[in-house]
C-alpha positions as YAML, in Angstrom:
chain: A
units: angstrom
residues:
- id: 1
  name: MET
  ca: [0.00, 0.00, 0.00]
- id: 2
  name: VAL
  ca: [3.07, 2.23, -0.27]
- id: 3
  name: ALA
  ca: [3.87, 4.07, -3.47]
- id: 4
  name: HIS
  ca: [7.49, 4.81, -2.58]
- id: 5
  name: CYS
  ca: [10.06, 3.47, -0.12]
- id: 6
  name: SER
  ca: [12.88, 5.95, 0.26]
- id: 7
  name: LEU
  ca: [13.80, 4.63, 3.71]
- id: 8
  name: PRO
  ca: [14.05, 1.02, 4.91]
- id: 9
  name: ASP
  ca: [11.57, 1.70, 7.72]
- id: 10
  name: GLU
  ca: [8.99, 2.97, 5.26]
- id: 11
  name: CYS
  ca: [8.84, -0.48, 3.71]
- id: 12
  name: LEU
  ca: [7.32, -1.74, 6.95]
- id: 13
  name: LEU
  ca: [4.00, -0.39, 5.74]
- id: 14
  name: LEU
  ca: [3.98, -3.03, 3.03]
- id: 15
  name: ASN
  ca: [3.34, -5.72, 5.62]
- id: 16
  name: VAL
  ca: [2.24, -3.88, 8.74]
- id: 17
  name: VAL
  ca: [-1.25, -3.24, 7.37]
- id: 18
  name: PRO
  ca: [-2.32, -5.97, 9.71]
- id: 19
  name: GLY
  ca: [-3.90, -9.17, 8.56]
- id: 20
  name: VAL
  ca: [-5.01, -7.80, 5.19]
- id: 21
  name: ASP
  ca: [-3.42, -10.78, 3.47]
- id: 22
  name: ALA
  ca: [-5.49, -13.03, 5.72]
- id: 23
  name: CYS
  ca: [-8.59, -11.69, 3.96]
- id: 24
  name: ASN
  ca: [-7.36, -13.39, 0.78]
- id: 25
  name: THR
  ca: [-8.17, -16.69, 2.45]
- id: 26
  name: VAL
  ca: [-11.88, -15.94, 2.18]
- id: 27
  name: LEU
  ca: [-11.67, -15.06, -1.51]
- id: 28
  name: GLU
  ca: [-9.58, -18.13, -2.30]
- id: 29
  name: THR
  ca: [-12.01, -20.32, -0.37]
- id: 30
  name: LEU
  ca: [-14.97, -19.12, -2.42]
- id: 31
  name: LEU
  ca: [-13.06, -19.59, -5.68]
- id: 32
  name: PHE
  ca: [-11.99, -23.09, -4.71]
- id: 33
  name: ALA
  ca: [-15.46, -24.05, -3.47]
- id: 34
  name: ALA
  ca: [-16.98, -22.86, -6.74]
- id: 35
  name: ALA
  ca: [-14.39, -24.73, -8.82]
- id: 36
  name: MET
  ca: [-15.05, -27.98, -6.95]
- id: 37
  name: ASN
  ca: [-18.82, -27.47, -6.85]
- id: 38
  name: LEU
  ca: [-18.92, -27.66, -3.05]
- id: 39
  name: GLY
  ca: [-21.88, -25.32, -2.76]
- id: 40
  name: GLN
  ca: [-23.12, -23.86, 0.51]
- id: 41
  name: SER
  ca: [-22.22, -26.86, 2.65]
- id: 42
  name: TRP
  ca: [-19.99, -28.09, 5.44]
- id: 43
  name: TYR
  ca: [-17.36, -28.86, 2.81]
- id: 44
  name: THR
  ca: [-17.00, -25.15, 2.09]
- id: 45
  name: VAL
  ca: [-16.73, -24.43, 5.81]
- id: 46
  name: LEU
  ca: [-14.01, -27.06, 6.16]
- id: 47
  name: THR
  ca: [-12.27, -25.59, 3.13]
- id: 48
  name: LEU
  ca: [-12.24, -22.19, 4.83]
- id: 49
  name: PHE
  ca: [-10.69, -23.85, 7.86]
- id: 50
  name: GLY
  ca: [-8.08, -25.64, 5.73]
- id: 51
  name: SER
  ca: [-7.90, -23.72, 2.47]
- id: 52
  name: LYS
  ca: [-4.72, -22.14, 1.18]
- id: 53
  name: SER
  ca: [-4.15, -18.49, 0.43]
- id: 54
  name: LEU
  ca: [-1.11, -16.37, -0.29]
- id: 55
  name: ALA
  ca: [0.15, -14.80, 2.88]
- id: 56
  name: SER
  ca: [3.05, -12.49, 3.57]
- id: 57
  name: GLU
  ca: [4.25, -11.45, 6.98]
- id: 58
  name: TYR
  ca: [6.97, -9.00, 7.98]
- id: 59
  name: ASP
  ca: [10.15, -10.74, 9.03]
- id: 60
  name: ARG
  ca: [13.83, -10.19, 8.49]
- id: 61
  name: PRO
  ca: [13.61, -10.59, 5.55]
- id: 62
  name: SER
  ca: [9.95, -10.65, 4.50]
- id: 63
  name: THR
  ca: [8.80, -14.18, 3.71]
- id: 64
  name: LYS
  ca: [5.82, -15.56, 1.83]
- id: 65
  name: ASP
  ca: [3.97, -18.78, 2.48]
- id: 66
  name: ILE
  ca: [0.77, -20.54, 1.50]
- id: 67
  name: VAL
  ca: [-1.26, -21.16, 4.62]
- id: 68
  name: ALA
  ca: [-4.77, -21.90, 5.82]
- id: 69
  name: THR
  ca: [-6.81, -19.68, 8.10]
- id: 70
  name: LEU
  ca: [-5.67, -21.76, 11.06]
- id: 71
  name: THR
  ca: [-2.16, -22.29, 9.70]
- id: 72
  name: PHE
  ca: [-1.98, -18.58, 8.90]
- id: 73
  name: TYR
  ca: [-2.81, -17.81, 12.52]
- id: 74
  name: VAL
  ca: [-0.53, -20.51, 13.93]
- id: 75
  name: GLN
  ca: [2.50, -19.41, 11.92]
- id: 76
  name: THR
  ca: [1.94, -15.78, 12.92]
- id: 77
  name: TRP
  ca: [1.66, -16.96, 16.53]
- id: 78
  name: ASP
  ca: [4.87, -18.93, 15.99]
- id: 79
  name: GLU
  ca: [6.63, -15.82, 14.70]
- id: 80
  name: TYR
  ca: [5.50, -13.77, 17.70]
- id: 81
  name: TYR
  ca: [7.27, -16.08, 20.14]
- id: 82
  name: THR
  ca: [10.28, -17.17, 18.07]
- id: 83
  name: GLN
  ca: [10.93, -14.02, 15.97]
- id: 84
  name: THR
  ca: [11.16, -16.31, 12.92]
- id: 85
  name: LEU
  ca: [8.52, -17.08, 10.32]
- id: 86
  name: THR
  ca: [8.86, -20.79, 9.53]
- id: 87
  name: LEU
  ca: [7.45, -22.68, 6.56]
- id: 88
  name: GLY
  ca: [5.18, -25.66, 6.99]
- id: 89
  name: ILE
  ca: [6.13, -29.24, 6.19]
- id: 90
  name: VAL
  ca: [4.28, -28.92, 2.89]
- id: 91
  name: SER
  ca: [5.73, -25.95, 1.03]
- id: 92
  name: GLY
  ca: [2.87, -23.68, 0.11]
- id: 93
  name: PRO
  ca: [4.56, -21.81, -2.75]
- id: 94
  name: VAL
  ca: [5.15, -25.19, -4.41]
- id: 95
  name: GLU
  ca: [2.59, -27.84, -3.45]
- id: 96
  name: GLY
  ca: [-0.10, -25.34, -2.50]
- id: 97
  name: ILE
  ca: [0.00, -23.34, -5.71]
- id: 98
  name: LEU
  ca: [0.35, -26.48, -7.85]
- id: 99
  name: THR
  ca: [-2.68, -28.04, -6.16]
- id: 100
  name: LEU
  ca: [-4.84, -24.99, -6.87]
- id: 101
  name: CYS
  ca: [-3.59, -24.65, -10.44]
- id: 102
  name: ILE
  ca: [-4.30, -28.33, -11.15]
- id: 103
  name: VAL
  ca: [-7.80, -28.09, -9.68]
- id: 104
  name: TYR
  ca: [-8.67, -24.96, -11.66]
- id: 105
  name: ALA
  ca: [-7.18, -26.35, -14.88]
- id: 106
  name: ILE
  ca: [-9.04, -29.67, -14.65]
- id: 107
  name: THR
  ca: [-12.27, -27.86, -13.80]
- id: 108
  name: GLY
  ca: [-11.87, -25.75, -16.92]
- id: 109
  name: ILE
  ca: [-10.98, -28.70, -19.13]
- id: 110
  name: LYS
  ca: [-13.85, -30.85, -17.87]
- id: 111
  name: GLY
  ca: [-16.26, -27.95, -18.14]
- id: 112
  name: GLY
  ca: [-17.51, -27.79, -14.57]
- id: 113
  name: GLY
  ca: [-17.07, -28.76, -10.94]
- id: 114
  name: SER
  ca: [-19.25, -31.85, -11.24]
- id: 115
  name: PHE
  ca: [-16.09, -33.77, -12.17]
- id: 116
  name: TRP
  ca: [-14.98, -33.59, -8.54]
- id: 117
  name: GLN
  ca: [-18.19, -35.21, -7.29]
- id: 118
  name: GLN
  ca: [-17.29, -38.68, -8.55]
- id: 119
  name: SER
  ca: [-15.30, -41.50, -6.97]
- id: 120
  name: MET
  ca: [-11.60, -40.74, -7.15]
- id: 121
  name: LEU
  ca: [-10.50, -44.37, -6.99]
- id: 122
  name: GLN
  ca: [-12.95, -45.41, -9.70]
- id: 123
  name: THR
  ca: [-11.87, -42.48, -11.89]
- id: 124
  name: PHE
  ca: [-8.24, -43.59, -11.56]
- id: 125
  name: GLY
  ca: [-9.23, -47.12, -12.60]
- id: 126
  name: VAL
  ca: [-8.68, -48.75, -9.23]
- id: 127
  name: ALA
  ca: [-10.57, -52.03, -9.13]
- id: 128
  name: LYS
  ca: [-13.03, -52.66, -6.32]
- id: 129
  name: HIS
  ca: [-11.51, -55.17, -3.90]
- id: 130
  name: GLY
  ca: [-12.97, -56.63, -0.77]
- id: 131
  name: ILE
  ca: [-10.26, -55.08, 1.36]
- id: 132
  name: ILE
  ca: [-11.41, -51.58, 0.34]
- id: 133
  name: PRO
  ca: [-14.50, -50.49, 2.29]
- id: 134
  name: ASP
  ca: [-17.34, -49.14, 0.18]
- id: 135
  name: TYR
  ca: [-17.31, -45.74, 1.87]
- id: 136
  name: ILE
  ca: [-13.62, -45.31, 1.00]
- id: 137
  name: TYR
  ca: [-13.98, -46.53, -2.57]
- id: 138
  name: ASP
  ca: [-16.94, -44.19, -3.15]
- id: 139
  name: MET
  ca: [-15.24, -41.10, -1.68]
- id: 140
  name: HIS
  ca: [-15.34, -38.13, -4.07]
- id: 141
  name: PHE
  ca: [-12.34, -36.05, -5.07]
- id: 142
  name: SER
  ca: [-13.64, -33.26, -2.83]
- id: 143
  name: GLN
  ca: [-13.75, -35.62, 0.16]
- id: 144
  name: TRP
  ca: [-10.19, -36.78, -0.46]
- id: 145
  name: TYR
  ca: [-9.14, -33.14, -0.58]
- id: 146
  name: MET
  ca: [-10.56, -32.70, 2.92]
- id: 147
  name: VAL
  ca: [-8.40, -35.62, 4.06]
- id: 148
  name: TYR
  ca: [-5.34, -34.13, 2.37]
- id: 149
  name: GLY
  ca: [-6.00, -30.68, 3.81]
- id: 150
  name: GLY
  ca: [-6.60, -32.10, 7.28]
- id: 151
  name: VAL
  ca: [-3.31, -34.00, 7.30]
- id: 152
  name: VAL
  ca: [-1.37, -30.93, 6.15]
- id: 153
  name: LEU
  ca: [-3.20, -28.70, 8.64]
- id: 154
  name: VAL
  ca: [-2.46, -30.95, 11.62]
- id: 155
  name: ALA
  ca: [1.16, -31.47, 10.55]
- id: 156
  name: ASN
  ca: [1.84, -27.73, 10.18]
- id: 157
  name: THR
  ca: [0.10, -26.90, 13.47]
- id: 158
  name: VAL
  ca: [2.00, -29.55, 15.42]
- id: 159
  name: GLN
  ca: [5.28, -28.49, 13.78]
- id: 160
  name: SER
  ca: [4.77, -24.84, 14.77]
- id: 161
  name: ALA
  ca: [3.70, -25.76, 18.31]
- id: 162
  name: LEU
  ca: [6.76, -27.96, 18.82]
- id: 163
  name: HIS
  ca: [8.96, -25.21, 17.38]
- id: 164
  name: VAL
  ca: [7.64, -22.64, 19.84]
- id: 165
  name: LEU
  ca: [7.79, -24.94, 22.86]
- id: 166
  name: SER
  ca: [11.32, -26.11, 22.09]
- id: 167
  name: LEU
  ca: [12.67, -22.57, 21.77]
- id: 168
  name: ARG
  ca: [10.86, -21.43, 24.91]
- id: 169
  name: LYS
  ca: [12.27, -24.38, 26.83]
- id: 170
  name: SER
  ca: [15.84, -23.83, 25.66]
- id: 171
  name: SER
  ca: [15.76, -20.08, 26.21]
- id: 172
  name: ALA
  ca: [17.28, -19.00, 29.50]
- id: 173
  name: SER
  ca: [15.27, -15.76, 29.67]
- id: 174
  name: HIS
  ca: [11.88, -15.21, 28.14]
- id: 175
  name: THR
  ca: [11.55, -11.96, 26.28]
- id: 176
  name: LYS
  ca: [7.78, -12.39, 26.12]
- id: 177
  name: ASN
  ca: [5.27, -13.00, 28.91]
- id: 178
  name: HIS
  ca: [5.65, -16.12, 31.03]
- id: 179
  name: GLU
  ca: [2.27, -17.62, 30.22]
- id: 180
  name: SER
  ca: [2.14, -20.84, 28.25]
- id: 181
  name: PRO
  ca: [2.43, -19.93, 24.56]
- id: 182
  name: LEU
  ca: [-0.19, -22.57, 23.75]
- id: 183
  name: LEU
  ca: [-2.80, -20.26, 25.29]
- id: 184
  name: GLY
  ca: [-2.19, -18.03, 22.29]
- id: 185
  name: LEU
  ca: [-4.01, -20.58, 20.11]
- id: 186
  name: LEU
  ca: [-7.30, -19.93, 21.91]
- id: 187
  name: PRO
  ca: [-8.20, -16.80, 19.89]
- id: 188
  name: SER
  ca: [-8.19, -19.02, 16.81]
- id: 189
  name: PHE
  ca: [-9.84, -22.17, 18.15]
- id: 190
  name: ILE
  ca: [-12.66, -20.51, 20.10]
- id: 191
  name: PRO
  ca: [-14.14, -18.63, 17.08]
- id: 192
  name: TRP
  ca: [-14.01, -21.83, 15.03]
- id: 193
  name: ILE
  ca: [-15.84, -23.76, 17.73]
- id: 194
  name: LEU
  ca: [-18.46, -21.01, 17.83]
- id: 195
  name: THR
  ca: [-18.68, -21.08, 14.03]
- id: 196
  name: ALA
  ca: [-19.38, -24.80, 13.93]
- id: 197
  name: LEU
  ca: [-21.97, -24.54, 16.70]
- id: 198
  name: TYR
  ca: [-23.72, -21.58, 15.09]
- id: 199
  name: LEU
  ca: [-23.99, -23.19, 11.67]
- id: 200
  name: TYR
  ca: [-25.23, -26.44, 13.23]
- id: 201
  name: LEU
  ca: [-27.90, -24.58, 15.20]
- id: 202
  name: GLN
  ca: [-28.81, -22.32, 12.27]
- id: 203
  name: PRO
  ca: [-28.87, -24.40, 9.08]
- id: 204
  name: ILE
  ca: [-30.58, -21.53, 7.24]
- id: 205
  name: ILE
  ca: [-27.27, -19.62, 7.38]
- id: 206
  name: LEU
  ca: [-25.27, -22.65, 6.29]
- id: 207
  name: GLU
  ca: [-27.50, -23.56, 3.36]
- id: 208
  name: HIS
  ca: [-28.63, -20.14, 2.09]
- id: 209
  name: HIS
  ca: [-26.34, -17.37, 3.39]
- id: 210
  name: LEU
  ca: [-22.95, -18.98, 3.76]
- id: 211
  name: VAL
  ca: [-21.07, -16.53, 1.51]
- id: 212
  name: PRO
  ca: [-21.55, -13.41, 3.66]
- id: 213
  name: PHE
  ca: [-21.00, -15.49, 6.79]
- id: 214
  name: VAL
  ca: [-17.69, -16.74, 5.37]
- id: 215
  name: PHE
  ca: [-16.62, -13.12, 4.91]
- id: 216
  name: TYR
  ca: [-17.51, -12.41, 8.54]
- id: 217
  name: VAL
  ca: [-15.51, -15.39, 9.82]
- id: 218
  name: GLY
  ca: [-12.60, -14.36, 7.60]
- id: 219
  name: LEU
  ca: [-12.59, -10.90, 9.17]
- id: 220
  name: ILE
  ca: [-12.50, -12.44, 12.65]
- id: 221
  name: ASN
  ca: [-9.38, -14.39, 11.68]
- id: 222
  name: ALA
  ca: [-7.79, -11.39, 9.95]
- id: 223
  name: TYR
  ca: [-8.35, -9.22, 13.02]
- id: 224
  name: SER
  ca: [-6.68, -11.76, 15.31]
- id: 225
  name: VAL
  ca: [-3.74, -12.15, 12.92]
- id: 226
  name: GLY
  ca: [-3.45, -8.36, 12.62]
- id: 227
  name: GLN
  ca: [-3.26, -7.88, 16.35]
- id: 228
  name: ILE
  ca: [-0.49, -10.47, 16.63]
- id: 229
  name: ILE
  ca: [1.49, -8.81, 13.83]
- id: 230
  name: VAL
  ca: [1.23, -5.42, 15.53]
- id: 231
  name: ALA
  ca: [2.24, -6.94, 18.88]
- id: 232
  name: HIS
  ca: [5.21, -8.63, 17.19]
- id: 233
  name: LEU
  ca: [6.42, -5.49, 15.42]
- id: 234
  name: THR
  ca: [6.01, -3.28, 18.49]
- id: 235
  name: LYS
  ca: [7.58, -5.97, 20.72]
- id: 236
  name: ASN
  ca: [4.58, -5.95, 23.00]
- id: 237
  name: PRO
  ca: [5.13, -8.57, 25.77]
- id: 238
  name: GLU
  ca: [1.37, -9.01, 26.20]
- id: 239
  name: PHE
  ca: [-0.11, -11.46, 23.70]
- id: 240
  name: PRO
  ca: [-3.39, -10.16, 22.16]
- id: 241
  name: TYR
  ca: [-5.95, -12.71, 23.33]
- id: 242
  name: GLN
  ca: [-9.04, -10.56, 22.87]
- id: 243
  name: ASN
  ca: [-11.10, -10.41, 19.70]
- id: 244
  name: ILE
  ca: [-14.26, -8.37, 20.09]
- id: 245
  name: MET
  ca: [-15.47, -9.40, 16.64]
- id: 246
  name: ALA
  ca: [-16.20, -12.92, 17.90]
- id: 247
  name: ALA
  ca: [-18.47, -11.66, 20.71]
- id: 248
  name: PRO
  ca: [-21.64, -11.35, 18.55]
- id: 249
  name: LEU
  ca: [-21.08, -14.89, 17.29]
- id: 250
  name: GLY
  ca: [-20.89, -16.15, 20.87]
- id: 251
  name: LEU
  ca: [-24.12, -14.35, 21.78]
- id: 252
  name: ALA
  ca: [-25.85, -15.85, 18.74]
- id: 253
  name: VAL
  ca: [-24.75, -19.34, 19.80]
- id: 254
  name: ILE
  ca: [-26.10, -18.80, 23.32]
- id: 255
  name: ASP
  ca: [-29.37, -17.47, 21.92]
- id: 256
  name: SER
  ca: [-29.80, -20.41, 19.54]
- id: 257
  name: LEU
  ca: [-28.64, -23.02, 22.05]
- id: 258
  name: GLY
  ca: [-31.16, -21.87, 24.64]
- id: 259
  name: MET
  ca: [-33.98, -22.30, 22.14]
- id: 260
  name: ARG
  ca: [-32.71, -25.73, 21.05]
- id: 261
  name: LEU
  ca: [-32.48, -26.98, 24.66]
- id: 262
  name: GLY
  ca: [-35.75, -25.37, 25.67]
- id: 263
  name: LEU
  ca: [-34.12, -23.21, 28.34]
- id: 264
  name: TRP
  ca: [-35.29, -19.82, 27.07]
- id: 265
  name: PRO
  ca: [-37.00, -18.40, 23.98]
- id: 266
  name: SER
  ca: [-34.77, -17.18, 21.21]
- id: 267
  name: VAL
  ca: [-34.57, -13.45, 20.60]
- id: 268
  name: LEU
  ca: [-33.52, -13.87, 16.97]
- id: 269
  name: GLY
  ca: [-35.43, -17.03, 16.09]
- id: 270
  name: ASP
  ca: [-34.37, -18.99, 13.04]
- id: 271
  name: GLY
  ca: [-35.71, -16.89, 10.19]
- id: 272
  name: THR
  ca: [-35.59, -13.27, 9.06]
- id: 273
  name: TYR
  ca: [-34.13, -11.83, 12.25]
- id: 274
  name: GLN
  ca: [-31.35, -14.42, 12.29]
- id: 275
  name: ILE
  ca: [-30.40, -13.52, 8.73]
- id: 276
  name: ALA
  ca: [-30.50, -9.80, 9.55]
- id: 277
  name: PHE
  ca: [-28.30, -10.42, 12.59]
- id: 278
  name: MET
  ca: [-25.74, -12.25, 10.47]
- id: 279
  name: PHE
  ca: [-25.54, -9.35, 7.99]
- id: 280
  name: ALA
  ca: [-25.28, -6.94, 10.92]
- id: 281
  name: CYS
  ca: [-22.32, -8.96, 12.22]
- id: 282
  name: LEU
  ca: [-20.68, -8.67, 8.81]
- id: 283
  name: GLY
  ca: [-21.20, -4.91, 8.81]
- id: 284
  name: LEU
  ca: [-19.83, -4.66, 12.34]
- id: 285
  name: GLY
  ca: [-16.81, -6.71, 11.32]
- id: 286
  name: ILE
  ca: [-16.11, -4.49, 8.34]
- id: 287
  name: GLY
  ca: [-16.38, -1.40, 10.54]
- id: 288
  name: ILE
  ca: [-14.11, -2.72, 13.30]
- id: 289
  name: TYR
  ca: [-11.50, -4.15, 10.98]
- id: 290
  name: GLY
  ca: [-11.57, -1.14, 8.68]
- id: 291
  name: SER
  ca: [-11.04, 1.27, 11.59]
- id: 292
  name: PHE
  ca: [-8.25, -0.98, 12.90]
- id: 293
  name: VAL
  ca: [-6.43, -0.91, 9.57]
- id: 294
  name: PHE
  ca: [-6.99, 2.84, 9.18]
- id: 295
  name: ASP
  ca: [-5.57, 3.50, 12.64]
- id: 296
  name: ILE
  ca: [-2.45, 1.44, 11.93]
- id: 297
  name: ILE
  ca: [-1.85, 3.11, 8.57]
- id: 298
  name: THR
  ca: [-2.27, 6.66, 9.87]
- id: 299
  name: THR
  ca: [-0.12, 5.95, 12.94]
- id: 300
  name: ILE
  ca: [2.77, 4.60, 10.86]
- id: 301
  name: CYS
  ca: [2.47, 7.35, 8.26]
- id: 302
  name: ASP
  ca: [2.53, 10.06, 10.95]
- id: 303
  name: TYR
  ca: [5.49, 8.47, 12.70]
- id: 304
  name: LEU
  ca: [7.56, 8.07, 9.53]
- id: 305
  name: ASP
  ca: [6.32, 11.35, 7.99]
- id: 306
  name: ILE
  ca: [5.11, 9.63, 4.82]
- id: 307
  name: TRP
  ca: [1.84, 9.34, 2.92]
- id: 308
  name: CYS
  ca: [0.01, 6.19, 1.99]
- id: 309
  name: LEU
  ca: [-0.63, 5.57, -1.75]
- id: 310
  name: SER
  ca: [1.24, 8.73, -2.67]
- id: 311
  name: ILE
  ca: [4.74, 10.21, -2.31]
- id: 312
  name: LYS
  ca: [5.11, 12.93, 0.30]
- id: 313
  name: HIS
  ca: [8.80, 13.58, -0.19]
- id: 314
  name: PRO
  ca: [9.67, 12.93, -3.87]
- id: 315
  name: TYR
  ca: [13.24, 12.13, -4.75]
- id: 316
  name: LYS
  ca: [15.19, 15.18, -6.00]
- id: 317
  name: GLU
  ca: [18.60, 14.46, -7.46]
- id: 318
  name: GLU
  ca: [19.81, 18.07, -7.18]
- id: 319
  name: GLU
  ca: [19.19, 18.13, -3.43]
- id: 320
  name: LYS
  ca: [21.19, 14.91, -3.01]
- id: 321
  name: THR
  ca: [24.04, 16.47, -5.03]
- id: 322
  name: LYS
  ca: [24.07, 19.58, -2.81]
- id: 323
  name: LYS
  ca: [24.15, 17.45, 0.32]
- id: 324
  name: GLY
  ca: [27.02, 15.42, -1.13]
- id: 325
  name: LYS
  ca: [29.06, 18.58, -1.61]
...
């Protein structure tokens, strides 16, 4: 978002705009779900949890990786405690990009996403043997992708967790707070638990309004990632656990759960008001995240005496010559 970098510090603005790259995860999820004909279903939700999007975080030097919403968060959390952005076991810029390119290319060649809704083993010409259970033999390409994504997701998460714990254990003095670094994963896991509960309790959102809800969940993740990036760059010893954007989702789960268990009547119900509430949450998320990004940009620009998207101090060769003399 910077038009000119005349000083090394000014280049920080390229990556400090916090968590903006995390928003790409939502867009990539919708593209992938459309290409594989997943529709408004749990498969799309799982894809959001384990989909891959291009992410770049500030490090020395800046590094790029292909990560999921959870992996994106975990690797940013890893960087906060270790000061190093590590790549996952599966290299995103290689396997991740190739996977997406292959999926999109085959979808285009076959003329639609229905290709992915057929048995993968049968398509590859694997004969049906008694040792292969029917449910495995009949698994679609899309279902096998969930397995593949789940394995990669767990492997990358465990790798980052072990990396953080090993460095914390070997370090004689902790530069960060003395709480267990694993507690830093809660801001990612709690919203996802609430997301699953909400969609289970409100199938109307899952089946008819999943696209705007996916944007809302993506903003929750981007806000958490952004706060960690800011804490990392400012060397804040207090890990940012709070995420106010997840609060409305928690209230909606409580409201729906009470109705399902017969404990109290629902304020929102399961129809028009529930849909309106979901769009209100999206609007609230856009407002909170937008103000967060605006505050970071203006703060950095004021501190470095630069402008965003334009050049405040253009380069003048004659002035440099005079200073040289």
